[in-house]
All heavy atoms as TSV, in Angstrom:
chain	resi	resn	atom	element	x	y	z
A	1	MET	N	N	125.606	160.108	64.005
A	1	MET	CA	C	125.731	159.263	62.864
A	1	MET	C	C	124.415	158.584	62.510
A	1	MET	O	O	124.380	157.732	61.631
A	1	MET	CB	C	126.785	158.181	63.205
A	1	MET	CG	C	128.199	158.775	63.329
A	1	MET	SD	S	129.470	157.548	63.606
A	1	MET	CE	C	129.423	156.595	62.078
A	2	GLY	N	N	123.393	158.804	63.273
A	2	GLY	CA	C	122.024	158.263	62.944
A	2	GLY	C	C	121.764	156.986	63.630
A	2	GLY	O	O	120.773	156.354	63.308
A	3	PHE	N	N	122.583	156.519	64.568
A	3	PHE	CA	C	122.372	155.273	65.246
A	3	PHE	C	C	121.830	155.604	66.670
A	3	PHE	O	O	122.317	156.443	67.378
A	3	PHE	CB	C	123.657	154.443	65.405
A	3	PHE	CG	C	124.184	153.939	64.077
A	3	PHE	CD1	C	125.260	154.661	63.494
A	3	PHE	CD2	C	123.693	152.850	63.507
A	3	PHE	CE1	C	125.776	154.182	62.301
A	3	PHE	CE2	C	124.186	152.395	62.306
A	3	PHE	CZ	C	125.262	153.061	61.683
A	4	SER	N	N	120.806	154.849	67.066
A	4	SER	CA	C	120.320	155.013	68.427
A	4	SER	C	C	121.070	154.063	69.338
A	4	SER	O	O	121.511	153.006	68.936
A	4	SER	CB	C	118.757	154.770	68.503
A	4	SER	OG	O	118.571	153.405	68.139
A	5	VAL	N	N	121.237	154.484	70.608
A	5	VAL	CA	C	121.991	153.671	71.531
A	5	VAL	C	C	120.999	153.180	72.585
A	5	VAL	O	O	120.463	153.965	73.338
A	5	VAL	CB	C	123.136	154.469	72.204
A	5	VAL	CG1	C	123.841	153.653	73.217
A	5	VAL	CG2	C	124.056	155.002	71.112
A	6	ALA	N	N	120.794	151.852	72.690
A	6	ALA	CA	C	119.856	151.295	73.617
A	6	ALA	C	C	120.517	150.897	74.961
A	6	ALA	O	O	119.874	150.964	76.005
A	6	ALA	CB	C	119.146	150.101	72.995
A	7	LEU	N	N	121.777	150.513	74.906
A	7	LEU	CA	C	122.454	150.042	76.090
A	7	LEU	C	C	123.779	150.772	76.247
A	7	LEU	O	O	124.345	151.258	75.291
A	7	LEU	CB	C	122.739	148.541	75.991
A	7	LEU	CG	C	121.495	147.589	75.848
A	7	LEU	CD1	C	121.895	146.212	75.559
A	7	LEU	CD2	C	120.718	147.686	77.191
A	8	PRO	N	N	124.306	150.807	77.441
A	8	PRO	CA	C	125.618	151.398	77.656
A	8	PRO	C	C	126.733	150.604	76.961
A	8	PRO	O	O	126.584	149.391	76.771
A	8	PRO	CB	C	125.860	151.442	79.148
A	8	PRO	CG	C	124.756	150.645	79.729
A	8	PRO	CD	C	123.736	150.338	78.685
A	9	SER	N	N	127.778	151.298	76.560
A	9	SER	CA	C	128.920	150.599	75.908
A	9	SER	C	C	129.749	149.878	76.972
A	9	SER	O	O	129.907	150.333	78.092
A	9	SER	CB	C	129.825	151.650	75.200
A	9	SER	OG	O	129.081	152.240	74.197
A	10	VAL	N	N	130.334	148.741	76.575
A	10	VAL	CA	C	131.202	147.990	77.433
A	10	VAL	C	C	132.631	148.531	77.168
A	10	VAL	O	O	133.050	148.594	76.050
A	10	VAL	CB	C	131.140	146.493	77.116
A	10	VAL	CG1	C	132.121	145.703	77.962
A	10	VAL	CG2	C	129.740	145.984	77.337
A	11	LEU	N	N	133.332	148.847	78.257
A	11	LEU	CA	C	134.694	149.317	78.101
A	11	LEU	C	C	135.598	148.261	78.690
A	11	LEU	O	O	135.387	147.803	79.775
A	11	LEU	CB	C	134.906	150.661	78.885
A	11	LEU	CG	C	134.082	151.852	78.419
A	11	LEU	CD1	C	134.361	153.032	79.323
A	11	LEU	CD2	C	134.426	152.125	76.980
A	12	HIS	N	N	136.659	147.905	77.981
A	12	HIS	CA	C	137.673	146.993	78.415
A	12	HIS	C	C	138.919	147.739	78.831
A	12	HIS	O	O	139.460	148.489	77.995
A	12	HIS	CB	C	138.002	145.995	77.318
A	12	HIS	CG	C	136.777	145.201	76.836
A	12	HIS	ND1	N	136.344	144.075	77.461
A	12	HIS	CD2	C	135.949	145.430	75.829
A	12	HIS	CE1	C	135.270	143.612	76.851
A	12	HIS	NE2	N	134.992	144.455	75.784
A	13	ILE	N	N	139.279	147.610	80.094
A	13	ILE	CA	C	140.458	148.377	80.560
A	13	ILE	C	C	141.502	147.436	81.109
A	13	ILE	O	O	141.205	146.315	81.513
A	13	ILE	CB	C	140.095	149.459	81.586
A	13	ILE	CG1	C	139.519	148.816	82.860
A	13	ILE	CG2	C	139.121	150.466	80.996
A	13	ILE	CD1	C	139.394	149.785	83.960
A	14	ASP	N	N	142.718	147.899	81.213
A	14	ASP	CA	C	143.804	147.212	81.792
A	14	ASP	C	C	143.609	147.289	83.305
A	14	ASP	O	O	143.702	148.370	83.947
A	14	ASP	CB	C	145.101	147.869	81.379
A	14	ASP	CG	C	146.330	147.195	81.981
A	14	ASP	OD1	O	146.223	146.276	82.786
A	14	ASP	OD2	O	147.428	147.560	81.592
A	15	LYS	N	N	143.325	146.195	83.975
A	15	LYS	CA	C	143.074	146.196	85.426
A	15	LYS	C	C	144.267	146.664	86.244
A	15	LYS	O	O	144.050	147.241	87.266
A	15	LYS	CB	C	142.646	144.785	85.882
A	15	LYS	CG	C	141.348	144.377	85.306
A	15	LYS	CD	C	140.959	142.959	85.717
A	15	LYS	CE	C	139.721	142.549	85.023
A	15	LYS	NZ	N	139.368	141.142	85.188
A	16	GLN	N	N	145.489	146.450	85.782
A	16	GLN	CA	C	146.653	146.864	86.545
A	16	GLN	C	C	146.686	148.413	86.614
A	16	GLN	O	O	146.952	148.968	87.662
A	16	GLN	CB	C	147.932	146.404	85.798
A	16	GLN	CG	C	148.118	144.899	85.903
A	16	GLN	CD	C	148.330	144.415	87.320
A	16	GLN	OE1	O	148.911	145.109	88.152
A	16	GLN	NE2	N	147.843	143.201	87.605
A	17	SER	N	N	146.387	149.058	85.527
A	17	SER	CA	C	146.368	150.558	85.481
A	17	SER	C	C	145.278	151.067	86.456
A	17	SER	O	O	145.498	151.979	87.180
A	17	SER	CB	C	146.126	151.122	84.118
A	17	SER	OG	O	147.205	150.766	83.280
A	18	ALA	N	N	144.091	150.481	86.365
A	18	ALA	CA	C	142.970	150.919	87.225
A	18	ALA	C	C	143.305	150.678	88.706
A	18	ALA	O	O	143.012	151.538	89.557
A	18	ALA	CB	C	141.716	150.134	86.837
A	19	ALA	N	N	143.942	149.598	89.025
A	19	ALA	CA	C	144.314	149.238	90.397
A	19	ALA	C	C	145.344	150.315	90.915
A	19	ALA	O	O	145.232	150.825	92.050
A	19	ALA	CB	C	144.874	147.910	90.546
A	20	GLN	N	N	146.359	150.712	90.095
A	20	GLN	CA	C	147.348	151.660	90.516
A	20	GLN	C	C	146.704	153.039	90.741
A	20	GLN	O	O	147.078	153.727	91.676
A	20	GLN	CB	C	148.504	151.750	89.475
A	20	GLN	CG	C	149.361	150.522	89.445
A	20	GLN	CD	C	150.001	150.225	90.777
A	20	GLN	OE1	O	150.535	151.118	91.411
A	20	GLN	NE2	N	149.970	149.027	91.211
A	21	VAL	N	N	145.804	153.443	89.928
A	21	VAL	CA	C	145.142	154.706	90.058
A	21	VAL	C	C	144.299	154.704	91.307
A	21	VAL	O	O	144.274	155.713	92.075
A	21	VAL	CB	C	144.264	155.078	88.864
A	21	VAL	CG1	C	143.438	156.307	89.070
A	21	VAL	CG2	C	145.191	155.289	87.615
A	22	ALA	N	N	143.618	153.573	91.605
A	22	ALA	CA	C	142.845	153.536	92.812
A	22	ALA	C	C	143.665	153.576	94.045
A	22	ALA	O	O	143.306	154.216	95.103
A	22	ALA	CB	C	142.065	152.193	92.838
A	23	LYS	N	N	144.929	153.029	93.998
A	23	LYS	CA	C	145.776	153.079	95.137
A	23	LYS	C	C	146.419	154.516	95.329
A	23	LYS	O	O	146.774	154.842	96.403
A	23	LYS	CB	C	146.952	152.117	94.965
A	23	LYS	CG	C	146.627	150.694	95.171
A	23	LYS	CD	C	147.801	149.756	94.972
A	23	LYS	CE	C	147.404	148.289	95.025
A	23	LYS	NZ	N	148.550	147.452	94.801
A	24	HIS	N	N	146.567	155.267	94.229
A	24	HIS	CA	C	147.198	156.573	94.303
A	24	HIS	C	C	146.298	157.575	93.662
A	24	HIS	O	O	146.584	158.090	92.556
A	24	HIS	CB	C	148.585	156.523	93.558
A	24	HIS	CG	C	149.488	155.476	94.119
A	24	HIS	ND1	N	150.137	155.588	95.292
A	24	HIS	CD2	C	149.837	154.225	93.598
A	24	HIS	CE1	C	150.888	154.511	95.496
A	24	HIS	NE2	N	150.666	153.655	94.521
A	25	PRO	N	N	145.252	158.051	94.285
A	25	PRO	CA	C	144.269	158.943	93.702
A	25	PRO	C	C	144.824	160.324	93.386
A	25	PRO	O	O	144.261	161.058	92.579
A	25	PRO	CB	C	143.115	159.035	94.755
A	25	PRO	CG	C	143.714	158.585	96.020
A	25	PRO	CD	C	144.832	157.613	95.633
A	26	GLU	N	N	145.975	160.674	93.950
A	26	GLU	CA	C	146.551	162.003	93.648
A	26	GLU	C	C	147.009	162.108	92.179
A	26	GLU	O	O	147.222	163.151	91.681
A	26	GLU	CB	C	147.773	162.276	94.563
A	26	GLU	CG	C	148.935	161.359	94.411
A	26	GLU	CD	C	148.907	160.089	95.225
A	26	GLU	OE1	O	147.857	159.772	95.792
A	26	GLU	OE2	O	149.918	159.410	95.286
A	27	HIS	N	N	147.095	160.918	91.491
A	27	HIS	CA	C	147.506	160.935	90.105
A	27	HIS	C	C	146.342	161.012	89.110
A	27	HIS	O	O	146.514	160.922	87.916
A	27	HIS	CB	C	148.309	159.661	89.762
A	27	HIS	CG	C	149.613	159.659	90.549
A	27	HIS	ND1	N	150.627	160.572	90.337
A	27	HIS	CD2	C	150.075	158.788	91.497
A	27	HIS	CE1	C	151.602	160.293	91.194
A	27	HIS	NE2	N	151.314	159.196	91.898
A	28	HIS	N	N	145.099	161.074	89.629
A	28	HIS	CA	C	143.902	161.117	88.760
A	28	HIS	C	C	143.999	162.238	87.684
A	28	HIS	O	O	143.584	162.058	86.598
A	28	HIS	CB	C	142.675	161.293	89.544
A	28	HIS	CG	C	142.217	160.040	90.244
A	28	HIS	ND1	N	141.020	159.893	90.877
A	28	HIS	CD2	C	142.784	158.832	90.374
A	28	HIS	CE1	C	140.904	158.733	91.395
A	28	HIS	NE2	N	141.931	158.040	91.060
A	29	GLY	N	N	144.540	163.369	88.067
A	29	GLY	CA	C	144.658	164.485	87.151
A	29	GLY	C	C	145.616	164.285	85.975
A	29	GLY	O	O	145.547	164.903	84.986
A	30	CYS	N	N	146.499	163.315	86.165
A	30	CYS	CA	C	147.517	162.996	85.139
A	30	CYS	C	C	147.047	161.885	84.179
A	30	CYS	O	O	147.697	161.595	83.198
A	30	CYS	CB	C	148.824	162.536	85.753
A	30	CYS	SG	S	149.547	163.744	86.856
A	31	MET	N	N	145.905	161.288	84.440
A	31	MET	CA	C	145.452	160.199	83.702
A	31	MET	C	C	144.730	160.623	82.416
A	31	MET	O	O	144.074	161.666	82.361
A	31	MET	CB	C	144.427	159.355	84.491
A	31	MET	CG	C	145.017	158.648	85.665
A	31	MET	SD	S	146.138	157.331	85.181
A	31	MET	CE	C	145.010	156.224	84.319
A	32	ASP	N	N	144.811	159.788	81.401
A	32	ASP	CA	C	143.991	159.996	80.187
A	32	ASP	C	C	142.585	159.711	80.597
A	32	ASP	O	O	142.340	158.973	81.521
A	32	ASP	CB	C	144.381	159.018	79.009
A	32	ASP	CG	C	145.734	159.362	78.436
A	32	ASP	OD1	O	146.129	160.538	78.521
A	32	ASP	OD2	O	146.378	158.436	77.900
A	33	PRO	N	N	141.577	160.329	79.938
A	33	PRO	CA	C	140.178	160.107	80.350
A	33	PRO	C	C	139.834	158.622	80.365
A	33	PRO	O	O	139.093	158.238	81.225
A	33	PRO	CB	C	139.378	160.880	79.310
A	33	PRO	CG	C	140.332	161.885	78.744
A	33	PRO	CD	C	141.680	161.254	78.861
A	34	LEU	N	N	140.252	157.875	79.363
A	34	LEU	CA	C	139.899	156.452	79.276
A	34	LEU	C	C	141.156	155.701	78.872
A	34	LEU	O	O	141.868	156.128	77.958
A	34	LEU	CB	C	138.739	156.129	78.307
A	34	LEU	CG	C	137.397	156.749	78.684
A	34	LEU	CD1	C	136.430	156.546	77.545
A	34	LEU	CD2	C	136.857	156.134	79.963
A	35	ASP	N	N	141.391	154.605	79.452
A	35	ASP	CA	C	142.562	153.771	79.067
A	35	ASP	C	C	142.004	152.455	78.518
A	35	ASP	O	O	141.575	151.581	79.227
A	35	ASP	CB	C	143.371	153.460	80.315
A	35	ASP	CG	C	144.646	152.678	80.032
A	35	ASP	OD1	O	144.975	152.582	78.863
A	35	ASP	OD2	O	145.228	152.131	81.015
A	36	PHE	N	N	141.939	152.365	77.138
A	36	PHE	CA	C	141.382	151.156	76.507
A	36	PHE	C	C	142.442	150.115	76.363
A	36	PHE	O	O	143.642	150.370	76.170
A	36	PHE	CB	C	140.864	151.560	75.125
A	36	PHE	CG	C	139.640	152.380	75.143
A	36	PHE	CD1	C	139.739	153.760	74.940
A	36	PHE	CD2	C	138.408	151.848	75.434
A	36	PHE	CE1	C	138.634	154.555	74.987
A	36	PHE	CE2	C	137.285	152.646	75.501
A	36	PHE	CZ	C	137.408	154.010	75.231
A	37	PHE	N	N	142.025	148.834	76.455
A	37	PHE	CA	C	142.935	147.716	76.232
A	37	PHE	C	C	142.233	146.663	75.406
A	37	PHE	O	O	141.191	146.159	75.820
A	37	PHE	CB	C	143.415	147.081	77.538
A	37	PHE	CG	C	144.190	145.835	77.326
A	37	PHE	CD1	C	145.476	145.830	76.962
A	37	PHE	CD2	C	143.593	144.627	77.534
A	37	PHE	CE1	C	146.211	144.706	76.723
A	37	PHE	CE2	C	144.224	143.413	77.282
A	37	PHE	CZ	C	145.559	143.503	76.926
A	38	PHE	N	N	142.796	146.324	74.287
A	38	PHE	CA	C	142.311	145.231	73.474
A	38	PHE	C	C	143.504	144.409	73.106
A	38	PHE	O	O	144.521	144.952	72.639
A	38	PHE	CB	C	141.564	145.676	72.196
A	38	PHE	CG	C	140.246	146.282	72.379
A	38	PHE	CD1	C	140.061	147.597	72.563
A	38	PHE	CD2	C	139.165	145.427	72.359
A	38	PHE	CE1	C	138.831	148.143	72.703
A	38	PHE	CE2	C	137.882	145.982	72.451
A	38	PHE	CZ	C	137.698	147.288	72.680
A	39	PRO	N	N	143.384	143.081	73.139
A	39	PRO	CA	C	144.504	142.280	72.556
A	39	PRO	C	C	144.628	142.576	71.072
A	39	PRO	O	O	143.645	142.973	70.402
A	39	PRO	CB	C	143.994	140.808	72.802
A	39	PRO	CG	C	142.983	140.939	73.856
A	39	PRO	CD	C	142.363	142.288	73.728
A	40	THR	N	N	145.788	142.435	70.479
A	40	THR	CA	C	146.006	142.791	69.130
A	40	THR	C	C	145.031	142.122	68.138
A	40	THR	O	O	144.566	142.776	67.178
A	40	THR	CB	C	147.470	142.407	68.729
A	40	THR	OG1	O	148.346	143.098	69.610
A	40	THR	CG2	C	147.809	142.831	67.293
A	41	ALA	N	N	144.709	140.911	68.400
A	41	ALA	CA	C	143.798	140.157	67.489
A	41	ALA	C	C	142.344	140.642	67.616
A	41	ALA	O	O	141.522	140.226	66.807
A	41	ALA	CB	C	143.867	138.678	67.755
A	42	GLU	N	N	142.022	141.460	68.616
A	42	GLU	CA	C	140.646	141.852	68.840
A	42	GLU	C	C	140.524	143.443	68.733
A	42	GLU	O	O	139.755	144.020	69.457
A	42	GLU	CB	C	140.204	141.404	70.200
A	42	GLU	CG	C	140.136	139.893	70.288
A	42	GLU	CD	C	139.815	139.422	71.642
A	42	GLU	OE1	O	139.348	140.232	72.504
A	42	GLU	OE2	O	140.013	138.214	71.954
A	43	MET	N	N	141.304	144.065	67.914
A	43	MET	CA	C	141.346	145.545	67.843
A	43	MET	C	C	140.346	146.028	66.762
A	43	MET	O	O	140.603	145.990	65.565
A	43	MET	CB	C	142.717	146.045	67.456
A	43	MET	CG	C	142.897	147.529	67.525
A	43	MET	SD	S	142.753	148.209	69.181
A	43	MET	CE	C	144.195	147.578	69.952
A	44	PRO	N	N	139.096	146.380	67.164
A	44	PRO	CA	C	138.071	146.708	66.168
A	44	PRO	C	C	138.450	147.894	65.289
A	44	PRO	O	O	137.960	147.993	64.191
A	44	PRO	CB	C	136.863	147.071	67.037
A	44	PRO	CG	C	137.146	146.692	68.420
A	44	PRO	CD	C	138.616	146.440	68.518
A	45	ALA	N	N	139.345	148.770	65.738
A	45	ALA	CA	C	139.715	149.957	64.954
A	45	ALA	C	C	140.518	149.463	63.698
A	45	ALA	O	O	140.587	150.215	62.737
A	45	ALA	CB	C	140.596	150.883	65.763
A	46	ASP	N	N	141.061	148.226	63.695
A	46	ASP	CA	C	141.739	147.759	62.489
A	46	ASP	C	C	140.781	147.716	61.247
A	46	ASP	O	O	141.205	147.794	60.128
A	46	ASP	CB	C	142.229	146.329	62.736
A	46	ASP	CG	C	143.493	146.330	63.629
A	46	ASP	OD1	O	144.008	147.411	63.909
A	46	ASP	OD2	O	143.912	145.216	64.004
A	47	LEU	N	N	139.456	147.639	61.529
A	47	LEU	CA	C	138.526	147.652	60.450
A	47	LEU	C	C	138.640	148.942	59.579
A	47	LEU	O	O	138.433	148.899	58.419
A	47	LEU	CB	C	137.058	147.612	61.064
A	47	LEU	CG	C	135.865	147.659	60.123
A	47	LEU	CD1	C	135.896	146.404	59.217
A	47	LEU	CD2	C	134.594	147.768	60.843
A	48	LEU	N	N	139.035	150.024	60.269
A	48	LEU	CA	C	139.167	151.266	59.539
A	48	LEU	C	C	140.563	151.593	59.015
A	48	LEU	O	O	140.762	152.535	58.312
A	48	LEU	CB	C	138.715	152.397	60.509
A	48	LEU	CG	C	137.327	152.260	61.153
A	48	LEU	CD1	C	137.094	153.347	62.157
A	48	LEU	CD2	C	136.278	152.322	60.052
A	49	THR	N	N	141.524	150.754	59.441
A	49	THR	CA	C	142.916	151.100	59.101
A	49	THR	C	C	143.702	150.050	58.380
A	49	THR	O	O	144.820	150.312	57.926
A	49	THR	CB	C	143.673	151.433	60.426
A	49	THR	OG1	O	143.735	150.280	61.271
A	49	THR	CG2	C	143.106	152.557	61.177
A	50	LYS	N	N	143.140	148.844	58.256
A	50	LYS	CA	C	143.889	147.702	57.636
A	50	LYS	C	C	142.982	146.888	56.659
A	50	LYS	O	O	141.815	146.888	56.803
A	50	LYS	CB	C	144.421	146.756	58.707
A	50	LYS	CG	C	145.390	147.395	59.665
A	50	LYS	CD	C	145.863	146.405	60.666
A	50	LYS	CE	C	146.813	147.087	61.643
A	50	LYS	NZ	N	147.151	146.199	62.752
A	51	ALA	N	N	143.669	146.236	55.749
A	51	ALA	CA	C	142.972	145.233	54.914
A	51	ALA	C	C	142.865	143.960	55.737
A	51	ALA	O	O	143.850	143.495	56.308
A	51	ALA	CB	C	143.837	144.996	53.632
A	52	LEU	N	N	141.659	143.498	55.862
A	52	LEU	CA	C	141.373	142.330	56.750
A	52	LEU	C	C	140.628	141.256	55.954
A	52	LEU	O	O	139.961	141.501	54.975
A	52	LEU	CB	C	140.501	142.731	57.906
A	52	LEU	CG	C	141.044	143.841	58.858
A	52	LEU	CD1	C	139.964	144.316	59.787
A	52	LEU	CD2	C	142.267	143.303	59.583
A	53	ALA	N	N	140.787	140.017	56.478
A	53	ALA	CA	C	139.971	138.899	55.946
A	53	ALA	C	C	138.496	139.193	56.172
A	53	ALA	O	O	138.137	139.874	57.154
A	53	ALA	CB	C	140.437	137.615	56.621
A	54	HIS	N	N	137.666	138.643	55.329
A	54	HIS	CA	C	136.211	138.867	55.429
A	54	HIS	C	C	135.668	138.502	56.807
A	54	HIS	O	O	134.843	139.181	57.415
A	54	HIS	CB	C	135.458	138.069	54.367
A	54	HIS	CG	C	133.983	138.301	54.274
A	54	HIS	ND1	N	133.473	139.489	53.866
A	54	HIS	CD2	C	132.944	137.464	54.633
A	54	HIS	CE1	C	132.128	139.429	53.933
A	54	HIS	NE2	N	131.821	138.212	54.423
A	55	VAL	N	N	136.169	137.406	57.381
A	55	VAL	CA	C	135.735	136.925	58.680
A	55	VAL	C	C	136.046	138.001	59.796
A	55	VAL	O	O	135.159	138.280	60.626
A	55	VAL	CB	C	136.488	135.579	59.090
A	55	VAL	CG1	C	136.152	135.228	60.522
A	55	VAL	CG2	C	136.014	134.490	58.139
A	56	LYS	N	N	137.218	138.628	59.682
A	56	LYS	CA	C	137.551	139.682	60.669
A	56	LYS	C	C	136.698	140.955	60.414
A	56	LYS	O	O	136.273	141.580	61.374
A	56	LYS	CB	C	139.035	140.087	60.567
A	56	LYS	CG	C	139.926	139.140	61.355
A	56	LYS	CD	C	139.623	139.253	62.791
A	56	LYS	CE	C	140.529	138.503	63.666
A	56	LYS	NZ	N	140.116	138.390	65.046
A	57	VAL	N	N	136.419	141.296	59.129
A	57	VAL	CA	C	135.542	142.406	58.884
A	57	VAL	C	C	134.168	142.175	59.514
A	57	VAL	O	O	133.639	143.111	60.219
A	57	VAL	CB	C	135.379	142.692	57.378
A	57	VAL	CG1	C	134.298	143.657	57.049
A	57	VAL	CG2	C	136.701	143.085	56.770
A	58	GLN	N	N	133.581	141.019	59.383
A	58	GLN	CA	C	132.316	140.678	59.928
A	58	GLN	C	C	132.359	140.781	61.502
A	58	GLN	O	O	131.503	141.358	62.182
A	58	GLN	CB	C	131.841	139.321	59.546
A	58	GLN	CG	C	131.409	139.214	58.125
A	58	GLN	CD	C	130.925	137.847	57.761
A	58	GLN	OE1	O	131.518	136.827	58.198
A	58	GLN	NE2	N	129.891	137.749	56.981
A	59	GLU	N	N	133.431	140.210	62.072
A	59	GLU	CA	C	133.581	140.187	63.536
A	59	GLU	C	C	133.668	141.614	64.089
A	59	GLU	O	O	132.976	141.982	65.050
A	59	GLU	CB	C	134.816	139.399	63.916
A	59	GLU	CG	C	135.098	139.327	65.402
A	59	GLU	CD	C	136.381	138.643	65.698
A	59	GLU	OE1	O	136.883	137.838	64.891
A	59	GLU	OE2	O	136.901	138.839	66.836
A	60	PHE	N	N	134.495	142.481	63.444
A	60	PHE	CA	C	134.689	143.803	63.972
A	60	PHE	C	C	133.403	144.638	63.696
A	60	PHE	O	O	133.082	145.520	64.497
A	60	PHE	CB	C	135.967	144.416	63.341
A	60	PHE	CG	C	137.235	143.839	63.801
A	60	PHE	CD1	C	138.374	143.953	63.026
A	60	PHE	CD2	C	137.310	143.122	64.999
A	60	PHE	CE1	C	139.523	143.373	63.488
A	60	PHE	CE2	C	138.471	142.577	65.458
A	60	PHE	CZ	C	139.630	142.714	64.660
A	61	CYS	N	N	132.741	144.455	62.606
A	61	CYS	CA	C	131.459	145.121	62.382
A	61	CYS	C	C	130.478	144.846	63.503
A	61	CYS	O	O	129.810	145.709	64.050
A	61	CYS	CB	C	130.880	144.796	61.022
A	61	CYS	SG	S	131.632	145.647	59.642
A	62	HIS	N	N	130.449	143.530	63.903
A	62	HIS	CA	C	129.539	143.105	64.972
A	62	HIS	C	C	129.986	143.782	66.319
A	62	HIS	O	O	129.093	144.330	67.010
A	62	HIS	CB	C	129.625	141.588	65.081
A	62	HIS	CG	C	128.860	141.046	66.270
A	62	HIS	ND1	N	127.459	141.067	66.310
A	62	HIS	CD2	C	129.240	140.567	67.458
A	62	HIS	CE1	C	127.054	140.573	67.477
A	62	HIS	NE2	N	128.175	140.277	68.195
A	63	LEU	N	N	131.267	143.788	66.580
A	63	LEU	CA	C	131.759	144.408	67.804
A	63	LEU	C	C	131.432	145.852	67.885
A	63	LEU	O	O	131.147	146.436	68.966
A	63	LEU	CB	C	133.296	144.190	67.951
A	63	LEU	CG	C	133.781	142.848	68.367
A	63	LEU	CD1	C	135.294	142.780	68.258
A	63	LEU	CD2	C	133.271	142.490	69.739
A	64	LEU	N	N	131.457	146.559	66.751
A	64	LEU	CA	C	131.123	147.960	66.723
A	64	LEU	C	C	129.652	148.231	66.545
A	64	LEU	O	O	129.194	149.417	66.441
A	64	LEU	CB	C	131.906	148.641	65.573
A	64	LEU	CG	C	133.403	148.638	65.683
A	64	LEU	CD1	C	134.080	149.063	64.380
A	64	LEU	CD2	C	133.809	149.522	66.862
A	65	GLY	N	N	128.853	147.193	66.486
A	65	GLY	CA	C	127.378	147.376	66.375
A	65	GLY	C	C	126.915	147.770	65.040
A	65	GLY	O	O	125.861	148.343	64.885
A	66	LEU	N	N	127.717	147.490	63.979
A	66	LEU	CA	C	127.383	147.904	62.623
A	66	LEU	C	C	126.672	146.840	61.840
A	66	LEU	O	O	125.988	147.164	60.815
A	66	LEU	CB	C	128.675	148.354	61.843
A	66	LEU	CG	C	129.420	149.454	62.498
A	66	LEU	CD1	C	130.685	149.718	61.777
A	66	LEU	CD2	C	128.598	150.746	62.525
A	67	ALA	N	N	126.739	145.560	62.187
A	67	ALA	CA	C	126.141	144.503	61.454
A	67	ALA	C	C	126.066	143.289	62.371
A	67	ALA	O	O	126.893	143.110	63.209
A	67	ALA	CB	C	126.936	144.198	60.204
A	68	PRO	N	N	125.040	142.423	62.094
A	68	PRO	CA	C	124.962	141.190	62.906
A	68	PRO	C	C	126.138	140.241	62.542
A	68	PRO	O	O	126.558	140.248	61.381
A	68	PRO	CB	C	123.648	140.553	62.561
A	68	PRO	CG	C	123.319	141.191	61.222
A	68	PRO	CD	C	123.976	142.545	61.237
A	69	LEU	N	N	126.652	139.491	63.490
A	69	LEU	CA	C	127.682	138.502	63.254
A	69	LEU	C	C	127.199	137.488	62.270
A	69	LEU	O	O	126.106	137.006	62.406
A	69	LEU	CB	C	128.128	137.832	64.512
A	69	LEU	CG	C	129.363	136.988	64.469
A	69	LEU	CD1	C	130.587	137.754	63.948
A	69	LEU	CD2	C	129.679	136.326	65.799
A	70	GLY	N	N	127.983	137.228	61.176
A	70	GLY	CA	C	127.563	136.295	60.154
A	70	GLY	C	C	126.751	136.936	59.058
A	70	GLY	O	O	126.425	136.337	58.097
A	71	GLY	N	N	126.400	138.256	59.236
A	71	GLY	CA	C	125.639	138.896	58.172
A	71	GLY	C	C	126.567	139.421	57.109
A	71	GLY	O	O	127.750	139.353	57.202
A	72	SER	N	N	126.009	139.881	56.000
A	72	SER	CA	C	126.758	140.391	54.859
A	72	SER	C	C	126.955	141.852	54.947
A	72	SER	O	O	125.988	142.574	55.290
A	72	SER	CB	C	126.181	140.004	53.564
A	72	SER	OG	O	125.977	138.555	53.520
């Protein structure tokens, strides 16, 4: 997409799922590659799928690394 990546991405996961997989490694093959968890009010993908207030658009653009927070 033409963006350079300077730092690794932060992944937010459900700790309960990670703990269960750690306790039962035989289930690793059944797991999805990544298990993402975001509270409903903090779902950056909503930027691409819903009509949002300008404040949320700015916040999600910032979370996705597309614009500085408070920028236009």
